[in-house]
C-alpha positions in Angstrom: 0.0 -0.1 0.3 1.5 3.4 -1.0 2.0 6.2 1.6 -1.6 8.2 0.2 -3.2 5.0 0.2 -3.0 4.5 3.5 -3.9 7.8 4.5 -7.1 7.9 3.0 -7.7 4.3 4.2 -7.2 5.7 7.9 -9.4 8.7 7.4 -12.1 6.0 5.6 -11.9 4.1 8.8 -12.1 7.0 10.9 -15.1 8.0 9.2 -17.2 4.9 9.1 -16.4 4.9 13.2 -17.6 8.3 13.7 -20.7 7.1 11.6 -21.2 4.1 13.8 -20.6 5.8 17.4 -24.4 7.2 17.7 -25.7 3.8 18.0 -23.1 2.2 20.1 -22.6 1.7 23.8 -20.2 4.8 24.1 -20.5 4.5 27.9 -18.6 1.3 27.7 -15.4 3.9 26.1 -15.5 5.9 29.3 -15.5 2.9 32.3 -12.3 3.0 32.9 -12.4 6.6 34.1 -15.6 6.5 35.6 -14.4 4.9 39.1 -12.3 7.6 39.9 -14.8 10.7 39.0 -17.3 11.8 41.8 -20.9 11.0 40.9 -23.2 14.6 41.6 -27.2 13.8 42.3 -29.3 17.1 41.2 -33.0 16.8 42.1 -35.7 19.4 41.3 -37.5 20.6 44.6 -40.6 22.9 42.8 -41.9 23.7 46.1 -38.6 24.9 47.4 -38.0 26.7 44.3 -34.1 24.9 44.4 -32.3 22.5 43.0 -30.4 20.1 45.6 -26.7 18.8 45.3 -26.4 15.1 46.8 -22.9 13.3 47.0 -23.1 9.5 45.9 -21.2 6.6 46.4 -20.9 4.0 43.7 -19.7 1.4 45.6 -22.5 1.6 48.4 -25.2 3.2 46.8 -25.6 5.7 49.2 -26.7 9.4 48.8 -26.0 12.0 50.9 -27.0 15.9 50.3 -24.4 17.9 50.3 -25.6 21.6 48.8 -29.0 23.5 47.4 -29.4 26.7 45.0 -32.1 28.6 45.0 -33.8 29.5 41.0 -36.0 31.9 39.5 -39.3 29.5 40.0 -40.2 26.1 40.5 -37.5 23.8 38.7 -38.6 21.0 36.6 -36.8 18.9 33.7 -32.9 18.7 34.2 -30.3 18.1 31.9 -26.6 18.2 31.3 -23.6 18.7 28.7 -21.9 15.6 28.0 -18.7 16.8 29.9 -20.7 17.4 32.9 -19.8 20.9 33.2 -23.1 22.5 32.7 -26.4 21.6 33.9 -29.9 22.9 32.5 -33.5 23.3 34.1 -36.7 24.4 33.5 -38.7 26.6 35.0 -42.0 25.7 34.7 -44.4 28.0 36.5 -42.0 30.9 35.1 -41.4 29.9 31.9 -37.8 30.3 31.9 -34.6 28.0 31.3 -31.8 28.0 33.1 -28.2 27.1 33.1 -25.5 26.7 35.4 -21.7 25.8 35.9 -20.9 22.9 37.4 -17.2 22.7 40.0 -16.1 19.3 39.4 -14.6 18.7 42.7 -17.6 19.7 44.4 -20.9 19.6 42.3 -21.8 22.5 43.3 -23.6 25.0 40.9 -23.4 28.6 40.1 -25.9 30.1 38.1 -24.8 31.5 34.6 -28.1 32.3 32.7 -31.6 32.6 33.2 -33.8 33.2 29.6 -37.4 34.1 29.2 -38.8 31.0 26.9 -42.4 30.3 27.3 -45.6 29.1 29.3 -44.8 25.7 31.2 -41.7 23.9 29.3 -41.8 20.2 30.4 -39.0 18.4 29.0 -35.3 19.9 28.1 -32.8 18.2 26.3 -29.7 19.2 24.6 -28.9 18.3 21.0 -25.7 15.2 20.3 -23.0 18.5 20.1 -24.2 20.1 23.3 -24.4 24.0 20.9 -28.4 23.4 21.1 -30.7 23.5 23.7 -34.3 21.8 22.6 -37.5 22.8 25.2 -41.3 21.4 24.8 -44.1 23.3 25.9 -46.8 21.8 27.8 -49.2 24.9 27.6 -46.9 27.3 25.3 -47.7 23.9 22.7 -44.5 24.9 21.3 -40.6 23.4 20.6 -37.9 26.1 20.6 -34.1 26.1 19.8 -31.7 27.8 21.9 -27.9 28.1 21.5 -25.8 27.4 24.2 -22.4 29.2 24.0 -19.2 27.5 25.1 -19.6 29.4 28.8 -23.0 27.6 29.0 -24.9 30.3 28.5 -28.2 30.4 26.9 -28.6 32.9 24.1 -31.7 35.0 25.4 -33.3 34.8 22.0 -34.1 31.4 20.6 -32.7 30.3 17.2 -36.3 29.0 16.0 -39.4 28.9 17.8 -42.3 26.4 16.1 -46.1 25.8 16.8 -46.7 22.2 17.3 -50.0 21.3 19.7 -51.3 21.6 23.4 -48.9 19.0 25.6 -45.7 18.9 24.1 -43.9 16.7 26.6 -40.6 15.8 25.8 -38.0 16.4 23.0 -35.6 14.2 22.0 -33.2 14.2 18.9 -31.8 10.3 17.5 -28.4 9.3 18.0 -27.4 10.8 14.4 -28.5 14.0 15.3 -30.3 14.2 12.2 -34.2 14.2 13.6 -35.8 15.4 16.2 -39.5 13.6 17.8 -41.9 15.8 20.0 -44.4 13.4 22.0 -47.8 15.2 22.6 -49.9 14.1 25.5 -53.1 15.7 24.4 -53.8 15.1 20.9 -51.7 12.1 20.5 -49.4 12.5 18.2 -45.8 12.2 18.0 -44.4 15.5 15.9 -41.4 14.4 13.6 -38.4 17.1 12.6 -35.6 17.3 10.5 -32.4 18.7 12.5 -30.3 21.2 10.7 -27.1 21.3 12.7 -25.2 24.1 11.2 -27.9 26.5 11.3 -29.7 24.5 14.6 -33.1 24.9 12.8 -35.6 22.5 13.0 -37.5 21.5 9.7 -41.2 19.1 8.9 -40.6 15.8 8.9 -42.2 13.7 6.4 -45.0 12.9 7.7 -45.1 16.1 10.1 -46.5 13.7 12.9 -47.6 10.2 13.6 -51.3 10.2 15.1 -51.4 7.4 17.6 -54.9 6.3 19.2 -57.5 8.1 20.9 -56.3 7.8 24.8 -52.6 6.5 24.4 -50.7 10.1 25.4 -47.4 9.4 24.3 -44.9 11.2 26.8 -41.6 10.7 26.8 -39.1 8.9 24.6 -35.7 7.0 24.9 -33.7 5.7 22.3 -31.8 2.1 22.5 -28.0 2.6 22.8 -27.2 0.7 19.8 -29.9 -0.1 17.5 -32.6 2.4 15.6 -35.3 2.2 17.7 -37.0 4.3 19.9 -39.8 3.1 23.0 -42.1 5.3 24.0 -44.1 5.2 27.1 -48.2 6.2 26.9 -49.4 8.8 29.3 -53.0 7.5 29.1 -52.5 4.3 27.7 -50.3 2.8 30.7 -48.4 1.1 27.8 -45.1 1.3 26.4 -44.7 1.2 22.4 -42.1 0.0 20.7 -40.9 2.4 17.4 -38.6 1.3 14.8 -36.8 4.3 12.7 -37.4 3.8 8.9 -35.7 6.2 6.4 -36.8 9.8 8.9 -39.8 8.6 10.7 -41.2 6.6 13.3 -43.2 3.1 12.4 -44.9 1.7 15.1 -44.3 -1.9 16.4 -46.0 -3.6 19.5 -47.4 -2.5 22.9 -47.7 -3.7 26.2 -49.1 -3.0 29.4 -46.8 -1.3 32.3 -49.6 -1.6 34.8 -50.0 -4.7 37.4 -52.4 -6.8 36.1 -54.1 -6.8 39.8 -54.1 -3.1 39.6 -57.6 -1.5 39.9 -57.5 2.7 40.1 -56.1 5.6 38.2 -52.8 5.8 36.9 -50.6 7.5 34.4 -47.2 6.7 32.9 -44.3 9.4 33.7 -40.6 8.4 32.9 -38.8 5.8 30.5 -35.3 4.8 30.0 -33.3 2.3 28.3 -30.4 0.5 30.7 -27.1 1.3 28.6 -26.4 -2.7 28.4 -29.4 -1.9 25.6 -31.5 -5.4 27.3 -33.4 -3.6 30.2 -36.2 -1.0 29.6 -37.6 1.1 32.7 -41.2 3.0 32.7 -42.7 4.4 35.9 -46.5 4.4 36.8 -48.1 7.1 38.8 -51.1 5.8 40.8 -49.7 2.1 41.2 -46.8 3.2 42.1 -44.3 1.1 40.9 -41.4 0.6 38.0 -42.2 -2.0 35.2 -39.2 -3.5 34.1 -39.2 -5.3 30.6 -36.3 -7.5 29.3 -35.4 -6.5 25.5 -34.8 -8.5 22.9 -31.6 -8.9 21.0 -33.3 -7.4 17.9 -34.2 -4.5 20.1 -38.1 -4.5 19.0 -39.5 -6.9 21.5 -40.5 -6.5 25.4 -40.9 -8.7 27.4 -42.1 -7.9 31.2 -39.3 -9.1 33.7 -41.0 -7.5 36.8 -43.3 -5.2 38.9 -41.4 -3.3 41.7 -43.1 -1.1 44.2 -41.7 2.3 44.6 -42.1 5.7 46.3 -45.9 7.4 45.1 -45.7 9.8 42.3 -42.9 8.5 40.8 -42.3 11.6 38.1 -38.4 11.0 37.4 -36.1 8.4 37.8 -32.1 8.5 36.4 -29.7 5.4 35.6 -26.4 6.3 37.2 -23.5 6.1 35.4 -22.0 3.1 35.0 -25.3 1.6 35.2 -25.3 0.0 38.5 -28.1 2.1 40.4 -31.6 3.9 39.4 -32.1 6.8 41.2 -36.0 7.1 41.3 -37.8 10.7 42.9 -41.4 10.4 44.9 -42.8 13.8 44.0 -45.6 13.2 46.4 -43.2 11.6 49.5 -40.1 13.7 48.9 -37.7 10.8 49.1 -35.2 9.8 46.6 -35.1 6.4 46.5 -32.0 4.1 45.3 -32.0 1.2 43.7 -29.0 -1.4 42.8 -29.8 -2.9 38.7 -29.5 -6.7 38.5 -29.7 -8.0 42.0 -29.9 -11.3 43.6 -33.3 -11.0 44.9 -35.1 -9.3 41.9 -33.6 -7.1 39.0 -34.2 -4.0 41.2 -33.2 -4.1 44.7 -33.7 -0.8 47.1 -30.0 0.2 48.7 -31.2 3.2 50.1 -34.0 6.2 50.6 -33.6 10.0 51.2 -35.4 12.5 52.2 -35.0 15.6 49.9 -37.9 17.6 50.0 -41.1 18.6 48.8 -42.6 18.3 45.5 -39.5 16.2 44.7 -40.0 16.7 40.3 -37.1 15.7 38.9 -33.9 13.7 39.4 -30.5 13.7 37.6 -27.3 11.8 37.8 -24.3 13.9 36.6 -20.3 12.3 36.5 -17.8 15.5 35.5 -15.7 14.8 33.4 -16.5 11.5 31.8 -18.1 11.7 28.7 -20.5 9.7 26.9 -23.6 9.4 29.3 
């Protein structure tokens, strides 16, 4: 092989690896550095208008209160930059978006920016580059895109705002960062967009939205870590639906119930997460107050119920700790943070800790500064 051919061949290999990376379990690549880096847990406590900082011991699964910071409104959704340097929060009562700097040694927060955004931002997500912040608005019935500067500051004016429909509940890019999906619990729709990352703009997908059956209520969406498959929990339907990405559109597959067979009462689903191993899926039930744990088939498009686990009342949000060993669940009604070990011998989920955090505990988010690929 001639020298020039060697360079071209190497560049081609790097390009192929880069294209495949969005569907790889990048968390595995960071495992060597995970043990040394501290893990911080952030909790939105709506009634206190504050975000609490907890330290987390990855060896024992124990959490401990460390600090808190006042917020301009009632904090709800939380997300963070891939390197763990910045935390972002939505204020549902004031319609603001905030960004905070994370001190890497202690986890303490420093407010960087607050911008007026729109009525009731229910969920926020960064694009895969970390340069844009998406928000879905439950009352304002829209989705917005804000630029994020290199210092974590959110642009005062949005790059774009797009009217959709009432009760927009999540906004999630696909692993390639080319597509964005926005579930709406009100009109039973999942809006689809193409994303132009260089301009930071959304374009209508084809079709513009997927129409789900009445009383479904698609709420949140989670991607398989290695396959072009998404899972959506249905708030009113008390179920989870598997979607396969074909071209630029989602195609619905099977739908399974998330509530125990013997449950009789009012229920609605809340959060959904896929374990980094790509083999397990979790959905929380508000009313049944349980976590439904599903096993994912090797092809990703089939689910089977593994267990139903009782949890704190009104589990609006839960998160999986970097490394995949623990699940953290926020009990909105109790104010308790519940810690489960994943893959226990007496059940796939086994409680190892519980901590009182504060009234109306809305969101929990775990961050490991300096460890990318979460």
